MARSE-587486 format. One record per residue (C-alpha): residue number from 1; residue in one letter; chain; x, y, z. Coordinates in steps of 0.001 Angstrom, whole numbers. Layout:
BEGIN
(NUM,'A','A',(X,Y,Z)),
...
% end
This chain:
BEGIN
(1,'M','A',(125401,102539,113981)),
(2,'L','A',(127643,99665,115085)),
(3,'D','A',(125257,98635,117864)),
(4,'R','A',(122376,98378,115380)),
(5,'V','A',(124021,96138,112783)),
(6,'I','A',(125644,92736,112918)),
(7,'N','A',(129417,92558,112872)),
(8,'P','A',(130575,91212,109456)),
(9,'Y','A',(132714,88640,111261)),
(10,'R','A',(129599,87094,112760)),
(11,'I','A',(128046,86776,109293)),
(12,'Q','A',(131253,85091,108127)),
(13,'R','A',(130941,82660,111036)),
(14,'W','A',(127354,81860,110027)),
(15,'W','A',(128580,81361,106471)),
(16,'R','A',(131120,78788,107695)),
(17,'L','A',(128371,77051,109672)),
(18,'A','A',(126293,76954,106475)),
(19,'D','A',(129243,75369,104632)),
(20,'R','A',(129437,72618,107229)),
(21,'A','A',(125655,72121,107230)),
(22,'I','A',(125594,71755,103433)),
(23,'R','A',(128404,69187,103494)),
(24,'L','A',(126627,67200,106203)),
(25,'S','A',(123337,67461,104314)),
(26,'D','A',(124981,66154,101145)),
(27,'S','A',(126337,63165,103087)),
(28,'W','A',(122776,62377,104258)),
(29,'Q','A',(121390,62071,100730)),
(30,'R','A',(121843,58295,100910)),
(31,'L','A',(119594,58058,103989)),
(32,'S','A',(116029,56846,103584)),
(33,'L','A',(113160,59144,104568)),
(34,'D','A',(112623,57087,107712)),
(35,'D','A',(116289,57378,108681)),
(36,'L','A',(116206,61145,108054)),
(37,'A','A',(113110,61405,110248)),
(38,'V','A',(114952,59500,112995)),
(39,'Q','A',(117857,61983,112784)),
(40,'A','A',(115400,64885,113152)),
(41,'R','A',(113604,63331,116125)),
(42,'Q','A',(116850,62561,117916)),
(43,'L','A',(117973,66159,117391)),
(44,'S','A',(114654,67497,118711)),
(45,'G','A',(114899,65189,121695)),
(46,'R','A',(118312,66529,122693)),
(47,'I','A',(117045,70133,122501)),
(48,'R','A',(113907,69238,124452)),
(49,'S','A',(116094,67671,127128)),
(50,'G','A',(117848,70999,127650)),
(51,'S','A',(120829,70804,125326)),
(52,'P','A',(121576,74352,124029)),
(53,'V','A',(120314,75010,120500)),
(54,'R','A',(123593,76771,119739)),
(55,'E','A',(125491,73468,119967)),
(56,'H','A',(123353,71841,117250)),
(57,'R','A',(123271,74537,114560)),
(58,'V','A',(125132,72501,111940)),
(59,'E','A',(122888,69452,112410)),
(60,'L','A',(119792,71684,112390)),
(61,'G','A',(120854,73274,109118)),
(62,'A','A',(121657,69908,107571)),
(63,'V','A',(118417,68164,108518)),
(64,'V','A',(116089,70983,107375)),
(65,'R','A',(118034,71379,104129)),
(66,'E','A',(117820,67683,103309)),
(67,'A','A',(114123,67552,104256)),
(68,'A','A',(113402,70506,101956)),
(69,'R','A',(115375,68889,99141)),
(70,'R','A',(113467,65611,99466)),
(71,'L','A',(109949,67031,99746)),
(72,'L','A',(110080,70402,97971)),
(73,'G','A',(112886,69810,95496)),
(74,'T','A',(114589,73010,96663)),
(75,'P','A',(117470,72596,99121)),
(76,'H','A',(118532,75648,101096)),
(77,'Y','A',(121196,77894,99597)),
(78,'H','A',(123955,79375,101735)),
(79,'V','A',(122044,82644,102153)),
(80,'Q','A',(118936,80871,103447)),
(81,'L','A',(120909,78968,106065)),
(82,'V','A',(122814,82123,107061)),
(83,'G','A',(119498,83950,107423)),
(84,'G','A',(118169,81091,109545)),
(85,'F','A',(121190,81207,111864)),
(86,'A','A',(120781,84991,112228)),
(87,'I','A',(117113,84634,113203)),
(88,'L','A',(117908,81781,115576)),
(89,'E','A',(120223,84118,117500)),
(90,'G','A',(117514,86767,117866)),
(91,'N','A',(118180,89085,114943)),
(92,'I','A',(116412,90433,111864)),
(93,'A','A',(117761,88805,108693)),
(94,'E','A',(117665,91366,105886)),
(95,'M','A',(117482,89385,102651)),
(96,'Q','A',(116784,90799,99222)),
(97,'T','A',(113332,90156,97773)),
(98,'G','A',(113143,86793,96043)),
(99,'E','A',(115906,85178,98105)),
(100,'G','A',(113534,82556,99526)),
(101,'K','A',(112543,83717,102999)),
(102,'T','A',(109841,81020,103146)),
(103,'L','A',(112533,78312,103253)),
(104,'T','A',(114712,80424,105554)),
(105,'A','A',(112040,80254,108263)),
(106,'I','A',(112181,76452,108586)),
(107,'L','A',(115517,76279,110424)),
(108,'P','A',(114769,78689,113317)),
(109,'A','A',(111138,77525,113564)),
(110,'F','A',(112131,73850,113789)),
(111,'A','A',(114918,74604,116277)),
(112,'R','A',(112781,76657,118683)),
(113,'A','A',(109718,74416,118330)),
(114,'S','A',(111900,71482,119400)),
(115,'A','A',(111848,72936,122925)),
(116,'A','A',(108139,71924,123010)),
(117,'H','A',(106878,75394,123964)),
(118,'G','A',(105449,76294,120570)),
(119,'C','A',(106586,78594,117797)),
(120,'H','A',(104617,81362,116059)),
(121,'V','A',(105560,82234,112469)),
(122,'L','A',(103832,85530,111747)),
(123,'T','A',(103220,86816,108227)),
(124,'S','A',(101599,90022,106985)),
(125,'N','A',(98260,88507,105868)),
(126,'D','A',(96050,85409,105991)),
(127,'Y','A',(96819,84468,102391)),
(128,'L','A',(100553,84122,103076)),
(129,'A','A',(99978,82323,106385)),
(130,'E','A',(97769,79696,104725)),
(131,'R','A',(100067,79395,101722)),
(132,'D','A',(103265,78910,103727)),
(133,'A','A',(101686,76533,106247)),
(134,'A','A',(100319,74329,103459)),
(135,'K','A',(103557,74403,101478)),
(136,'L','A',(105852,73572,104408)),
(137,'R','A',(103609,71166,106339)),
(138,'P','A',(105161,68032,104714)),
(139,'V','A',(108658,69230,105680)),
(140,'Y','A',(107748,69886,109314)),
(141,'E','A',(105905,66563,109571)),
(142,'L','A',(108959,64715,108279)),
(143,'L','A',(110941,66525,110976)),
(144,'G','A',(108431,65271,113551)),
(145,'Q','A',(106538,68513,114151)),
(146,'S','A',(102884,69433,113704)),
(147,'V','A',(101770,72578,111874)),
(148,'G','A',(98713,74742,112509)),
(149,'C','A',(97360,77900,110927)),
(150,'V','A',(95242,80620,112547)),
(151,'I','A',(93360,83003,110260)),
(152,'A','A',(90371,85311,110568)),
(153,'E','A',(86886,83862,111081)),
(154,'M','A',(88152,80613,112645)),
(155,'E','A',(86182,79212,115566)),
(156,'P','A',(87770,79143,119061)),
(157,'E','A',(88222,75353,119022)),
(158,'Q','A',(90022,75539,115667)),
(159,'R','A',(92273,78277,117013)),
(160,'R','A',(92993,76348,120202)),
(161,'A','A',(93973,73266,118183)),
(162,'A','A',(96249,75308,115901)),
(163,'Y','A',(98061,76860,118873)),
(164,'R','A',(98647,73393,120319)),
(165,'C','A',(100726,72502,117250)),
(166,'D','A',(104505,72748,117367)),
(167,'V','A',(104573,75463,114676)),
(168,'T','A',(101677,77880,114192)),
(169,'Y','A',(101430,80153,111154)),
(170,'S','A',(99289,83257,111535)),
(171,'T','A',(99321,87049,111371)),
(172,'A','A',(100456,89426,114087)),
(173,'K','A',(96952,90834,114419)),
(174,'E','A',(95333,87416,114909)),
(175,'V','A',(97751,86231,117600)),
(176,'G','A',(97570,89628,119306)),
(177,'F','A',(93781,89581,119400)),
(178,'D','A',(93772,85975,120635)),
(179,'F','A',(96063,87058,123474)),
(180,'L','A',(93539,89753,124405)),
(181,'R','A',(90659,87271,124151)),
(182,'D','A',(92476,85041,126626)),
(183,'R','A',(92945,87980,129016)),
(184,'I','A',(89246,88824,128770)),
(185,'A','A',(88405,85159,129381)),
(186,'R','A',(90388,85257,132609)),
(187,'G','A',(88737,88535,133589)),
(188,'V','A',(90166,88326,137088)),
(189,'S','A',(90637,91359,139326)),
(190,'T','A',(91763,91392,142926)),
(191,'T','A',(89782,94601,143504)),
(192,'A','A',(86153,93947,144396)),
(193,'H','A',(84974,97345,143103)),
(194,'E','A',(86420,96896,139605)),
(195,'I','A',(85058,94518,136964)),
(196,'P','A',(86144,94008,133343)),
(197,'R','A',(84027,95849,130782)),
(198,'V','A',(83216,92573,128995)),
(199,'T','A',(83760,88833,129486)),
(200,'L','A',(83788,86460,126508)),
(201,'M','A',(83879,83121,128339)),
(202,'R','A',(84345,81771,131816)),
(203,'S','A',(87790,81904,133362)),
(204,'D','A',(87841,78133,133915)),
(205,'Q','A',(87862,77466,130153)),
(206,'E','A',(91118,76494,128481)),
(207,'P','A',(92885,79499,126905)),
(208,'L','A',(93423,79717,123156)),
(209,'Q','A',(97181,80200,123351)),
(210,'R','A',(99719,78255,125371)),
(211,'G','A',(102316,80972,125896)),
(212,'H','A',(104807,83151,124073)),
(213,'Y','A',(108091,81326,123642)),
(214,'F','A',(109290,82214,120126)),
(215,'A','A',(107956,84417,117343)),
(216,'L','A',(109482,84531,113884)),
(217,'V','A',(108175,87676,112207)),
(218,'D','A',(108133,87609,108416)),
(219,'E','A',(108197,91084,106817)),
(220,'A','A',(109440,92267,110205)),
(221,'D','A',(109683,95956,109330)),
(222,'A','A',(106037,96047,108223)),
(223,'I','A',(104698,94225,111278)),
(224,'L','A',(107015,95626,113953)),
(225,'I','A',(107160,99190,112589)),
(226,'D','A',(104561,100171,109972)),
(227,'E','A',(101620,98285,111493)),
(228,'A','A',(102553,99168,115078)),
(229,'T','A',(101260,102742,114890)),
(230,'T','A',(97872,101853,116380)),
(231,'P','A',(97281,99503,119337)),
(232,'L','A',(95384,96231,119127)),
(233,'I','A',(91945,96827,120637)),
(234,'I','A',(89041,94464,121276)),
(235,'S','A',(85831,96445,121437)),
(236,'A','A',(82750,96092,123577)),
(237,'P','A',(79789,96755,121236)),
(238,'E','A',(76902,98915,122382)),
(239,'S','A',(73508,99069,120628)),
(240,'P','A',(72667,102529,119236)),
(241,'D','A',(69527,104210,120590)),
(242,'P','A',(67086,106020,118235)),
(243,'P','A',(68289,109567,119144)),
(244,'T','A',(71893,108546,118406)),
(245,'V','A',(70964,107050,115030)),
(246,'S','A',(68985,110181,114189)),
(247,'L','A',(71948,112374,115174)),
(248,'Y','A',(74305,110488,112832)),
(249,'R','A',(71824,110846,109946)),
(250,'W','A',(71148,114545,110583)),
(251,'A','A',(74845,115445,110968)),
(252,'S','A',(75691,113673,107701)),
(253,'R','A',(73113,115794,105845)),
(254,'F','A',(73854,119063,107639)),
(255,'C','A',(77648,118977,107190)),
(256,'Q','A',(77220,119255,103418)),
(257,'T','A',(75822,122780,103857)),
(258,'L','A',(78961,124141,105552)),
(259,'D','A',(81549,126325,103826)),
(260,'P','A',(85072,124807,104122)),
(261,'T','A',(86685,128253,103870)),
(262,'A','A',(84685,129826,106698)),
(263,'D','A',(82876,127303,108897)),
(264,'F','A',(85537,124734,109817)),
(265,'D','A',(89237,123843,109632)),
(266,'F','A',(90398,120507,108220)),
(267,'D','A',(93826,119057,109073)),
(268,'A','A',(94449,116374,106431)),
(269,'K','A',(97683,115259,108078)),
(270,'R','A',(95972,114358,111367)),
(271,'R','A',(92522,113637,109908)),
(272,'Q','A',(90952,116171,112230)),
(273,'V','A',(88108,118660,111726)),
(274,'R','A',(87421,121591,114046)),
(275,'L','A',(84264,123681,113747)),
(276,'G','A',(84799,127427,113724)),
(277,'E','A',(82588,129987,115434)),
(278,'S','A',(80306,130314,112407)),
(279,'G','A',(80109,126527,111999)),
(280,'C','A',(79074,126077,115628)),
(281,'R','A',(76428,128785,115292)),
(282,'L','A',(74981,127186,112152)),
(283,'A','A',(74949,123735,113782)),
(284,'L','A',(73164,125118,116820)),
(285,'L','A',(70506,127025,114862)),
(286,'A','A',(69875,124489,112083)),
(287,'P','A',(66464,122725,112098)),
(288,'K','A',(66620,119284,113711)),
(289,'P','A',(64271,116356,114294)),
(290,'A','A',(62367,116622,117567)),
(291,'I','A',(64090,113470,118832)),
(292,'L','A',(67351,115473,119042)),
(293,'N','A',(65973,118155,121371)),
(294,'R','A',(67597,116595,124446)),
(295,'I','A',(70989,115945,122845)),
(296,'E','A',(73779,118009,124442)),
(297,'T','A',(75132,120856,122310)),
(298,'E','A',(78728,119641,122617)),
(299,'R','A',(77709,116212,121368)),
(300,'I','A',(76055,117798,118318)),
(301,'Y','A',(79258,119708,117518)),
(302,'T','A',(81328,116527,117883)),
(303,'Q','A',(79101,114548,115566)),
(304,'V','A',(79106,117280,112906)),
(305,'E','A',(82915,117214,113045)),
(306,'N','A',(82839,113419,112684)),
(307,'A','A',(80494,113710,109704)),
(308,'L','A',(82838,116216,108035)),
(309,'C','A',(85819,113973,108764)),
(310,'A','A',(83981,110991,107255)),
(311,'R','A',(83491,112929,104009)),
(312,'L','A',(86905,114593,103773)),
(313,'A','A',(89374,112100,105261)),
(314,'Y','A',(87760,108678,104733)),
(315,'L','A',(87164,107997,101058)),
(316,'R','A',(85263,105040,99635)),
(317,'D','A',(87412,102522,97706)),
(318,'K','A',(90483,103989,99372)),
(319,'E','A',(90223,103832,103160)),
(320,'Y','A',(87259,101460,103001)),
(321,'V','A',(84975,99473,100712)),
(322,'V','A',(81298,98610,101055)),
(323,'V','A',(80706,94843,101082)),
(324,'D','A',(77274,93280,101588)),
(325,'G','A',(75889,96525,102965)),
(326,'K','A',(78696,97016,105494)),
(327,'V','A',(81653,99401,105722)),
(328,'V','A',(84854,97323,105677)),
(329,'I','A',(88216,98937,106420)),
(330,'V','A',(91062,98532,103917)),
(331,'D','A',(94521,98158,105483)),
(332,'E','A',(96683,100956,104053)),
(333,'S','A',(99951,99019,104229)),
(334,'T','A',(98680,95728,102731)),
(335,'G','A',(95688,96784,100623)),
(336,'R','A',(93611,94008,102207)),
(337,'I','A',(90189,94194,103823)),
(338,'M','A',(90032,94018,107615)),
(339,'D','A',(86855,92108,108427)),
(340,'G','A',(85363,92817,111827)),
(341,'R','A',(87441,95964,112475)),
(342,'K','A',(85878,99365,113154)),
(343,'W','A',(87055,102923,113549)),
(344,'Q','A',(86331,104300,116994)),
(345,'D','A',(84886,107508,118462)),
(346,'G','A',(81886,107557,116125)),
(347,'I','A',(83862,107762,112878)),
(348,'H','A',(82689,104349,111656)),
(349,'Q','A',(79050,105252,112268)),
(350,'A','A',(79532,108627,110533)),
(351,'I','A',(80803,106780,107452)),
(352,'E','A',(77802,104442,107581)),
(353,'A','A',(75526,107489,107641)),
(354,'K','A',(77411,108995,104695)),
(355,'E','A',(76882,105782,102712)),
(356,'H','A',(73184,105558,103755)),
(357,'L','A',(73781,102194,105459)),
(358,'P','A',(72294,100836,108711)),
(359,'I','A',(74007,102433,111713)),
(360,'S','A',(75918,99877,113777)),
(361,'G','A',(76580,100120,117484)),
(362,'S','A',(79445,102233,118718)),
(363,'T','A',(82291,100459,120445)),
(364,'G','A',(84127,100945,123683)),
(365,'S','A',(87468,99354,124477)),
(366,'A','A',(87305,96033,126353)),
(367,'A','A',(91010,95150,126117)),
(368,'Q','A',(94027,96596,124386)),
(369,'I','A',(97771,96255,123971)),
(370,'A','A',(100349,98108,121924)),
(371,'S','A',(102004,95952,119268)),
(372,'Q','A',(105420,96783,120719)),
(373,'A','A',(104357,95576,124166)),
(374,'Y','A',(102858,92394,122730)),
(375,'F','A',(106049,91305,120978)),
(376,'K','A',(108042,91925,124147)),
(377,'L','A',(106062,89079,125748)),
(378,'Y','A',(108040,86519,123728)),
(379,'T','A',(111050,84847,125313)),
(380,'H','A',(112743,84692,121906)),
(381,'L','A',(112060,87003,118964)),
(382,'G','A',(113515,87125,115460)),
(383,'G','A',(112474,88122,111993)),
(384,'M','A',(113266,88566,108338)),
(385,'T','A',(112532,91128,105664)),
(386,'G','A',(113940,92650,102510)),
(387,'T','A',(113583,96236,103694)),
(388,'A','A',(114956,96722,107206)),
(389,'A','A',(117670,99292,106419)),
(390,'S','A',(115584,102399,107117)),
(391,'A','A',(114225,100950,110372)),
(392,'R','A',(117471,99705,111979)),
(393,'R','A',(117530,102294,114751)),
(394,'E','A',(113895,101819,115774)),
(395,'L','A',(114151,98009,115705)),
(396,'K','A',(117134,98155,118055)),
(397,'K','A',(115662,100789,120374)),
(398,'T','A',(112198,99246,120669)),
(399,'Y','A',(112776,95494,120385)),
(400,'E','A',(116511,95027,121032)),
(401,'L','A',(116760,93479,117557)),
(402,'R','A',(119775,94030,115350)),
(403,'V','A',(119773,93715,111577)),
(404,'A','A',(121966,91172,109765)),
(405,'S','A',(122350,92048,106079)),
(406,'V','A',(122675,88734,104235)),
(407,'P','A',(124516,88856,100871)),
(408,'P','A',(122337,87874,97873)),
(409,'H','A',(122493,84430,96293)),
(410,'R','A',(122499,85900,92788)),
(411,'R','A',(123474,89324,91462)),
(412,'N','A',(120574,91757,91229)),
(413,'Q','A',(119738,92618,87594)),
(414,'R','A',(116865,95003,88325)),
(415,'R','A',(117110,98367,86523)),
(416,'G','A',(115588,101586,87803)),
(417,'F','A',(114562,104318,85362)),
(418,'R','A',(114358,107999,86282)),
(419,'P','A',(111070,109000,87916)),
(420,'R','A',(108505,111029,85999)),
(421,'V','A',(106601,113852,87698)),
(422,'F','A',(103451,115524,86356)),
(423,'V','A',(101379,118540,87308)),
(424,'T','A',(98023,116740,87293)),
(425,'A','A',(96832,113218,87976)),
(426,'N','A',(95192,112992,84544)),
(427,'A','A',(98496,113697,82795)),
(428,'K','A',(100155,111044,84956)),
(429,'W','A',(97541,108390,84129)),
(430,'R','A',(97903,109059,80393)),
(431,'A','A',(101696,108699,80605)),
(432,'I','A',(101388,105465,82589)),
(433,'A','A',(98982,104038,80013)),
(434,'Q','A',(101426,104872,77215)),
(435,'E','A',(104301,103185,79056)),
(436,'V','A',(102203,100079,79737)),
(437,'Q','A',(101271,99920,76057)),
(438,'A','A',(104929,100130,74996)),
(439,'Y','A',(106052,97297,77287)),
(440,'V','A',(103128,95067,76332)),
(441,'R','A',(104042,95453,72671)),
(442,'G','A',(107555,94308,73597)),
(443,'G','A',(106183,91091,75105)),
(444,'R','A',(106994,91980,78713)),
(445,'P','A',(104553,91628,81618)),
(446,'V','A',(103751,94784,83576)),
(447,'L','A',(102769,95136,87234)),
(448,'V','A',(101253,98509,88128)),
(449,'G','A',(101068,99354,91827)),
(450,'T','A',(98297,101724,92887)),
(451,'P','A',(97530,103189,96332)),
(452,'S','A',(93803,102447,96451)),
(453,'V','A',(90916,100418,95059)),
(454,'E','A',(89582,103541,93341)),
(455,'S','A',(92840,104338,91519)),
(456,'S','A',(93305,100714,90403)),
(457,'E','A',(89870,100723,88781)),
(458,'C','A',(90447,104188,87277)),
(459,'L','A',(93655,103024,85580)),
(460,'G','A',(91935,99845,84403)),
(461,'A','A',(89364,102006,82613)),
(462,'V','A',(92091,104156,80997)),
(463,'L','A',(93889,101057,79697)),
(464,'A','A',(90627,99577,78409)),
(465,'E','A',(90225,102652,76187)),
(466,'L','A',(93555,101691,74567)),
(467,'G','A',(92383,98118,74059)),
(468,'I','A',(94551,96720,76873)),
(469,'T','A',(92919,94178,79186)),
(470,'A','A',(94298,94288,82710)),
(471,'S','A',(93775,91984,85683)),
(472,'I','A',(92866,94011,88773)),
(473,'L','A',(93901,92824,92232)),
(474,'N','A',(92474,94828,95108)),
(475,'A','A',(90403,94399,98245)),
(476,'K','A',(87282,93719,96160)),
(477,'F','A',(88880,90801,94296)),
(478,'H','A',(91041,89300,97050)),
(479,'R','A',(89533,85832,96549)),
(480,'Q','A',(91070,85663,93048)),
(481,'E','A',(94538,86603,94323)),
(482,'A','A',(96308,83294,93602)),
(483,'E','A',(94799,83073,90111)),
(484,'I','A',(95713,86675,89209)),
(485,'I','A',(99288,86332,90487)),
(486,'A','A',(99714,83058,88556)),
(487,'R','A',(99031,84936,85288)),
(488,'A','A',(101061,88040,86130)),
(489,'G','A',(104339,86712,84690)),
(490,'Q','A',(102997,85762,81260)),
(491,'P','A',(104194,87655,78149)),
(492,'G','A',(102279,90889,77617)),
(493,'S','A',(100108,90494,80728)),
(494,'V','A',(99104,93593,82697)),
(495,'T','A',(98283,93405,86402)),
(496,'I','A',(97023,96420,88333)),
(497,'A','A',(97287,95912,92062)),
(498,'T','A',(97098,97732,95347)),
(499,'N','A',(99636,96914,98068)),
(500,'M','A',(98235,93355,98056)),
(501,'A','A',(100851,92543,95400)),
(502,'G','A',(103689,93811,97556)),
(503,'R','A',(105072,91695,100369)),
(504,'G','A',(105386,87960,99860)),
(505,'T','A',(104151,87950,96269)),
(506,'D','A',(106314,85866,93928)),
(507,'I','A',(105570,86426,90236)),
(508,'L','A',(107056,83564,88211)),
(509,'L','A',(108355,84495,84752)),
(510,'E','A',(108216,82344,81649)),
(511,'G','A',(111450,81768,79713)),
(512,'Q','A',(110649,84122,76843)),
(513,'V','A',(109793,86882,79334)),
(514,'K','A',(113271,86687,80859)),
(515,'S','A',(114922,87062,77466)),
(516,'A','A',(112649,90060,76711)),
(517,'G','A',(113804,91884,79862)),
(518,'G','A',(111642,90488,82653)),
(519,'L','A',(108845,92057,84660)),
(520,'H','A',(108420,95841,84536)),
(521,'V','A',(106976,97460,87674)),
(522,'I','A',(105266,100847,87615)),
(523,'A','A',(104662,102634,90920)),
(524,'T','A',(101894,105193,90452)),
(525,'E','A',(102521,107058,93720)),
(526,'I','A',(105056,107429,96503)),
(527,'H','A',(103682,105868,99697)),
(528,'S','A',(103935,107248,103204)),
(529,'S','A',(106539,104557,103996)),
(530,'P','A',(109620,103964,101816)),
(531,'R','A',(109470,100289,102764)),
(532,'I','A',(106166,99846,100921)),
(533,'D','A',(107769,101404,97832)),
(534,'R','A',(110764,99084,98066)),
(535,'Q','A',(108545,96036,98430)),
(536,'L','A',(106605,96904,95271)),
(537,'V','A',(109798,97511,93308)),
(538,'G','A',(111147,94221,94672)),
(539,'R','A',(108568,92247,92680)),
(540,'A','A',(110877,92771,89667)),
(541,'G','A',(114316,91210,89361)),
(542,'R','A',(113749,88415,91877)),
(543,'Q','A',(116384,85679,92314)),
(544,'G','A',(118661,87177,89692)),
(545,'D','A',(115950,87538,87024)),
(546,'P','A',(116036,90633,84815)),
(547,'G','A',(113494,93357,85536)),
(548,'S','A',(112921,97089,85738)),
(549,'F','A',(110848,99735,87495)),
(550,'R','A',(109803,103371,87331)),
(551,'F','A',(107981,105766,89662)),
(552,'F','A',(105264,108119,88408)),
(553,'M','A',(104107,111070,90531)),
(554,'S','A',(101838,114101,90285)),
(555,'L','A',(101196,117157,92415)),
(556,'D','A',(97668,115810,92987)),
(557,'D','A',(98997,112719,94793)),
(558,'E','A',(97766,111819,98259)),
(559,'L','A',(101236,112184,99787)),
(560,'L','A',(101349,115940,99167)),
(561,'R','A',(97962,116553,100769)),
(562,'V','A',(99683,116674,104144)),
(563,'L','A',(101414,119901,103065)),
(564,'P','A',(99831,123222,104092)),
(565,'Q','A',(97305,124523,101571)),
(566,'S','A',(99358,127678,100992)),
(567,'R','A',(102448,125661,100069)),
(568,'R','A',(100487,123419,97725)),
(569,'K','A',(99100,126447,95882)),
(570,'L','A',(102610,127888,95559)),
(571,'L','A',(103822,124553,94155)),
(572,'Q','A',(101015,124511,91603)),
(573,'R','A',(101897,128018,90367)),
(574,'W','A',(105603,127202,90208)),
(575,'A','A',(104933,123896,88452)),
(576,'A','A',(102656,125495,85847)),
(577,'W','A',(105553,127780,84891)),
(578,'M','A',(108164,124969,84716)),
(579,'A','A',(106099,122187,83135)),
(580,'I','A',(106598,121043,79555)),
(581,'R','A',(103413,119426,78196)),
(582,'G','A',(102279,118780,81737)),
(583,'E','A',(105522,117082,82856)),
(584,'L','A',(107984,118456,85405)),
(585,'P','A',(111737,117841,85768)),
(586,'S','A',(112510,114560,87540)),
(587,'S','A',(114272,116572,90266)),
(588,'F','A',(110779,117346,91616)),
(589,'A','A',(110808,113781,92981)),
(590,'R','A',(112956,115107,95837)),
(591,'L','A',(109910,116973,97125)),
(592,'F','A',(108016,113688,97446)),
(593,'R','A',(110900,111948,99210)),
(594,'A','A',(111272,114847,101655)),
(595,'T','A',(107552,114716,102454)),
(596,'Q','A',(107809,110953,102906)),
(597,'S','A',(110717,111403,105332)),
(598,'G','A',(108637,113854,107354)),
(599,'L','A',(105813,111338,107636)),
(600,'E','A',(108324,108679,108703)),
(601,'R','A',(109578,110911,111514)),
(602,'R','A',(106031,111619,112626)),
(603,'G','A',(105243,107897,112623)),
(604,'R','A',(108295,107163,114785)),
(605,'S','A',(107235,109821,117280)),
(606,'Q','A',(103694,108466,117382)),
(607,'R','A',(104903,104917,118027)),
(608,'G','A',(107241,106179,120737)),
(609,'R','A',(104425,108039,122492)),
(610,'M','A',(102166,105009,122268)),
(611,'L','A',(104805,102727,123812)),
(612,'K','A',(105449,105227,126609)),
(613,'F','A',(101706,105450,127316)),
(614,'E','A',(101496,101641,127378)),
(615,'Q','A',(104349,101426,129888)),
(616,'Q','A',(102784,104065,132144)),
(617,'R','A',(99401,102363,131901)),
(618,'K','A',(100914,99001,132862)),
(619,'E','A',(102711,100505,135869)),
(620,'R','A',(99490,102178,137039)),
(621,'Y','A',(97414,98999,136672)),
(622,'D','A',(100087,96889,138372)),
(623,'L','A',(99922,99181,141411)),
(624,'L','A',(96159,98585,141549)),
(625,'C','A',(96590,94811,141117)),
(626,'L','A',(94597,94946,137862)),
(627,'D','A',(95215,93231,134555)),
(628,'P','A',(97027,95939,132522)),
(629,'Y','A',(95450,94804,129259)),
(630,'L','A',(91779,95036,130288)),
(631,'E','A',(89485,98047,130514)),
(632,'Y','A',(87552,98202,133780)),
(633,'V','A',(84316,99853,134854)),
(634,'S','A',(83358,100581,138440)),
% end
């Protein structure tokens, strides 16, 4: 454990540095803005000339604190400077939710950007990247640095300009994909018989990015761990031919005739379907359009399995939404839509067939990189989060990052109530509605976290029957996010949200709300990652405010669907015997936590295998003098 955490003596040393920085900052209050800007530029100049950043930590802390005080009205606290020093030395600063990580980022970003190689500040979504860049731009400009922001749907020239800035705010996915776009643009192979699968622009064009010097990863556990389970892939689209389109349509209709108890096996945990002997026979003998006569039998079986998987494992308003006649993926960890992303291996097209939408082209891989491998490209790497404790070992093993637990600025007043567990989902929703009603009558705002778009709208309907109007924040209403969050701290307000209201969301409370007990958070399910649960709970009791939370669970919850069918049936029988008016003892919550731990272990193994595959792939491509991030065709 000792090699994965920061020695307390080092944190004490950072605390003493923060003391000195605050005293120096206070002495600079008499300086004019122009004089403060001169101090910042002189400091940047010394670092750019090669003077070690370590020798200027006190001055760095003082100048960013005074700049924030002048322009934002919020000078850095001790904990924010300590967190900044920890990140500057290549660590993960673990700071409680609400401690002001946005301000914490300024110190390490300004220090590393002063070397004139660029700095990437990576957040978990476009909304936070835009928000933080806009909020902090005046501070950076006073310090003599330019600020850019890269978000989805930006044109290449806009991206190129943003990366040329001293500090660039973006998301990990956007910078990762831009790296791959640059590799495709180069498209250079020393082997005459191998060519890249696709080329986006000529290799003599200027790349989007200018290198990988320093990345500051906000919500580091989410980006470096939870979102690193699947690699970043740029696809090469292929137009579907008429027989392929017909096959998708036929398989979607035919799969509905199969018997789940006899014709196929469905593994919910791995999202896999395997046709049995009877299922294969039925698929082979079933009437088909004449256009499918030349389709290989194995391909028919595969597409029937995809069609079954699309119906059983990919649910509308949970894994995806339909927007403007297109299937759009919903990110499980953030609850946000992922424009332009597609599932591979025919799954996306099977879902389109299920929804009776136009069939898009399938995609092959043009370039790819594992998230772990991408972040290892940076010369300097650091991060911050409120929930790194459960990921300490993996952060150290994979990224050589240790976790520095920063003491809170104010004592945490958040109260946790015992969890409530129910036999059925309907009983759970009724109990949640009753609890919401009770807190609203007491004048407290309530935030209800739901796992999917579908469940958020279902609960909204239940509350409407009780005469309670709730604001709903999910992937369908993401454009109203700022407006909904602005109202979420008002007395008696009710906000139902997917994971969009988790990381980075700051709900401001009115004075009378604090005296009434603060924000109450209701978690309607246990997620596959404990860090997502902690982030939702962390919306209450921020910066020393009062607040409370409670978890609600049922045996119908998504988490338990990974258990074998036989065990789930046994649980249902046992629960029916033990339940009192549909509610089970709170000790049943241990079952959910144990299942969650199992999924965590599986996720770690999956990420480990992916990183090992990436390393082997790179070694193989290096031997062939090929770009290890591109897919080649002979």
